[in-house]
C-alpha positions as a Python dict, from the first residue, in 0.01 Angstrom:
ca = {
    (1, 'M'): (0, 0, 0),
    (2, 'E'): (335, -121, 123),
    (3, 'Y'): (418, 237, 227),
    (4, 'V'): (118, 242, 461),
    (5, 'Y'): (216, -101, 593),
    (6, 'A'): (568, 24, 665),
    (7, 'A'): (427, 321, 854),
    (8, 'M'): (195, 95, 1053),
    (9, 'L'): (483, -137, 1139),
    (10, 'L'): (694, 154, 1260),
    (11, 'H'): (404, 287, 1464),
    (12, 'K'): (339, -54, 1621),
    (13, 'A'): (709, -83, 1710),
    (14, 'G'): (697, 258, 1880),
    (15, 'K'): (936, 412, 1628),
    (16, 'Q'): (905, 751, 1466),
    (17, 'I'): (766, 751, 1115),
    (18, 'T'): (1039, 930, 923),
    (19, 'E'): (1162, 911, 567),
    (20, 'D'): (1478, 730, 678),
    (21, 'S'): (1297, 473, 892),
    (22, 'M'): (1039, 406, 619),
    (23, 'E'): (1317, 362, 364),
    (24, 'K'): (1492, 110, 591),
    (25, 'V'): (1174, -93, 644),
    (26, 'L'): (1089, -96, 274),
    (27, 'T'): (1443, -186, 174),
    (28, 'A'): (1447, -473, 425),
    (29, 'T'): (1132, -614, 268),
    (30, 'G'): (1265, -590, -86),
    (31, 'V'): (1029, -316, -204),
    (32, 'A'): (1156, -83, -476),
    (33, 'I'): (1197, 256, -311),
    (34, 'D'): (1016, 563, -441),
    (35, 'K'): (1143, 855, -232),
    (36, 'A'): (857, 1080, -345),
    (37, 'R'): (599, 830, -219),
    (38, 'I'): (787, 790, 109),
    (39, 'K'): (793, 1166, 155),
    (40, 'A'): (423, 1194, 69),
    (41, 'T'): (333, 919, 315),
    (42, 'V'): (535, 1072, 597),
    (43, 'T'): (389, 1416, 527),
    (44, 'A'): (33, 1281, 512),
    (45, 'L'): (74, 1102, 846),
    (46, 'K'): (247, 1392, 1020),
    (47, 'D'): (-62, 1523, 1204),
    (48, 'V'): (-261, 1198, 1216),
    (49, 'D'): (-338, 1028, 1546),
    (50, 'I'): (-283, 673, 1423),
    (51, 'N'): (-418, 512, 1742),
    (52, 'K'): (-743, 704, 1703),
    (53, 'V'): (-775, 607, 1336),
    (54, 'I'): (-715, 240, 1417),
    (55, 'K'): (-974, 250, 1696),
    (56, 'E'): (-1235, 412, 1468),
    (57, 'A'): (-1162, 165, 1189),
    (58, 'T'): (-1199, -125, 1431),
    (59, 'L'): (-1541, 1, 1541),
    (60, 'V'): (-1658, 38, 1181),
    (61, 'T'): (-1535, -306, 1073),
    (62, 'A'): (-1689, -468, 1380),
    (63, 'A'): (-2031, -331, 1284),
    (64, 'A'): (-2000, -403, 911),
    (65, 'P'): (-2021, -786, 915),
    (66, 'A'): (-2355, -783, 1098),
    (67, 'A'): (-2507, -558, 831),
    (68, 'A'): (-2346, -745, 544),
    (69, 'H'): (-2475, -1089, 642),
    (70, 'T'): (-2849, -1026, 651),
    (71, 'A'): (-3041, -963, 327),
    (72, 'P'): (-2796, -1045, 45),
    (73, 'K'): (-2764, -1411, 141),
    (74, 'A'): (-3140, -1466, 137),
    (75, 'E'): (-3168, -1309, -207),
    (76, 'K'): (-2880, -1515, -340),
    (77, 'K'): (-3034, -1842, -220),
    (78, 'E'): (-3362, -1758, -393),
    (79, 'E'): (-3176, -1695, -720),
    (80, 'E'): (-2993, -2026, -687),
    (81, 'K'): (-3322, -2209, -631),
    (82, 'K'): (-3479, -2049, -937),
    (83, 'V'): (-3188, -2151, -1155),
    (84, 'S'): (-3187, -2507, -1027),
    (85, 'E'): (-3567, -2541, -1072),
    (86, 'E'): (-3540, -2414, -1430),
    (87, 'E'): (-3258, -2656, -1503),
    (88, 'A'): (-3460, -2942, -1357),
    (89, 'A'): (-3760, -2854, -1571),
    (90, 'A'): (-3546, -2835, -1883),
    (91, 'G'): (-3396, -3175, -1805),
    (92, 'L'): (-3738, -3336, -1758),
    (93, 'G'): (-3863, -3182, -2083),
    (94, 'A'): (-3578, -3347, -2267),
    (95, 'L'): (-3680, -3687, -2133),
    (96, 'F'): (-4033, -3657, -2271),
    (97, 'G'): (-3953, -3455, -2584),
}
């Protein structure tokens, strides 16, 4: 993951994403260098429009929280109530048992 972060940092700084620049960033952060992974990352990002990918990812993540916060919470609260009601009943039974 740190290889992607290094590439993103270089992109944000307006620098070219090259093997040498990635190696410098990773070395500065104390990451153990794997030249094969650096080369693979640079090659994979060669024809990628990073600004476009970031924009698309931002749109997806902006829509995701609205969908994620609807039904699951209601179901979870019902489960919690059932457990607490059962525990209460068990506790009362012990008082009269």
